[in-house]
N, C-alpha and C positions, 0 to 999 in steps of 0.2 A: 397480683395484677403485676404486679413489676417481672415477676418470673419468667411469665409467659413472652413477653416484652424481648425480656433479656434471651431469653431461648432463641429467641426468630431473630433479633441482632445477631447471634454469635453464629448462626448458620447461615443466615446472608452476608456476614464476614468471611466466612469461610469458603463459603461459595465464590464470593468474588475473590479471594485470595488464588483457589484453585485457577478459576477458568481463566483469570485478566492479567496473573502474575507470576504463578508457579509452571502453568502449563506453556507458556510464550516463551518462559528463559531457556536460552541457549539453542535456540533455535531462529532468535530475534528479537525485536522489541516485543516491552509489556502493550496493552491497548491503552492508548490515548487518545482520545477523538480529536479530529484537525478541528478548530473553531470553523466559521463560517467565510470568513474573509480567506484561511488560510487555505479553505478547500479550491475557493474559486481562483485563487494564487494561483496554485500548483494547476489547476487544469488548464489556467490562461498559458501560464509558463511552457507546460509541456507543447503547447501548439497541436494538440490532437483535435483531428478533422474529420470529416465523413471522409471514407475511405478508408482508414486506416485504424488497427488493432493497436489499442494499448492495453497494458497490466499496470494492476497498483499489486506492492510485493507487501503481503501482510494489510489485508483489506480491513481489517476490523467490521466496520459496522454497515461499510458500503459506499459512504457518503464520498467519497473520490472516486469511486468509479459510475456514481452517479452523475457527479460533476464532466467528469471524460463522455459518458453518452450523450449528455444534452449538448457536448459539443458536435456530439454525430460520429464521433468513434466508436469501433464496437467495443466496448470495455467488459476487461475480465478482472476478478480479484481472487486472489491467491490469501485465502484465509485456514488456518489452523485449528481455532475455535469454535467444535461446534455450533455453542450458544450466538456468538457471532455470526456466523455463515446463516443459520438460521434468521434473526434480526437483519441481515445484509439483505437478504432474499425477501423479506416480506416488506425491507424497504422499497427495494426497486419494483416490487409489485407495484405500490401507491407510487411513486414518482410516474408509474404508467412505461416505464421502460425494459417489460420483457421483449425479449428478442434483439437487447442491444447491449444489455447488461447483464452479465452474467456473474455469479460468485462461485468460488472452485472449492471444496472442502479437501485441502490439498496443499500441502508444504509447497513455497516456491523451487524451494531447495530440488525437489522432484520432479519440478516443472519444465518444459519445453522451452523456453522464451523466444527460441529463433525467429517466428512468426509475428512477435511485436513491434510496431514503428516508434511507440513507448512506453516508458516505463517508470511509473512514479514509486516513492518508498520512503517512509519515516523508521529505519532499523535502528540498532544500536552501535555504538565503537568500535563493538567486539567483533559482528559481522561483517566489515565495510571492505576488508581485503577480500576476504575467501569471495563476497559478492559482486567484487569489481573484477574477480579473474572468472566468475562464472557470466558477468554481463558482454565483457571484453570478448568472450568464448561462444556465445548463442546468439550475441545480437546481431544485424546486419552490419554493416561500415553505414553509418549517418544515421543511424535511430537514436532517438533522445532520450536521456534518461535523466529524472527531474528528483533530487532527495532534499528533502526537507532536516535540516538539521548540523546532518551526520557527512561530512564529505567522503571522497576515497581517498586512499593513502598514494597513489601515483596520478591518476588524470587530474587534469586543471579542467576547474568548469569555463563554460563560454561565455557564462554570467552570470551574475548573482542580483539576489532581491532579498535582502535581509537575510533570513537564514535559509532560503531557498535558493539552491545551487543546480544548473542547468550544466548539462554537458550532453556529447555527440560522441558517439563511439567513433574509435576510428579517423579521428580529424586531430592534424596536428596542434589544434587548443586542446585536447583530450587527452593528449600522449606527456 
């Protein structure tokens, strides 16, 4: 009886390690779902609203994309983990936000972010310098960036709320 249970536990552990830890390493942060409170805070501090386009980089299970869409923004998530892409799309359907929230099975490193007014993210410290360069190059002046926990090496946040930093591209406070 213990043998099959142990086998299933080992298989599930291996699956989890591959898709949630090893798969994203080197590309960004591992999957760590935001709490409901943190999700609301990120969406609120982003200022995303109707008529704007928002992106969540490394969108996980889609909860932040859903929160941005509920604020009226056209929200896009970029996720490389195919399991999380499927989960996100299911969550968007269940939330009734098809047509307003989208998940792309794509690395945000290969995405053109120039069309977005708002970008949210939770990434690892080891990608923040490179990500800052990408955001400065692609986002229009005035675009807002909200980062949980990890800051950018040379940009100064306009405001902080706990571990969440809010930046604006191309403004004196951000330089």
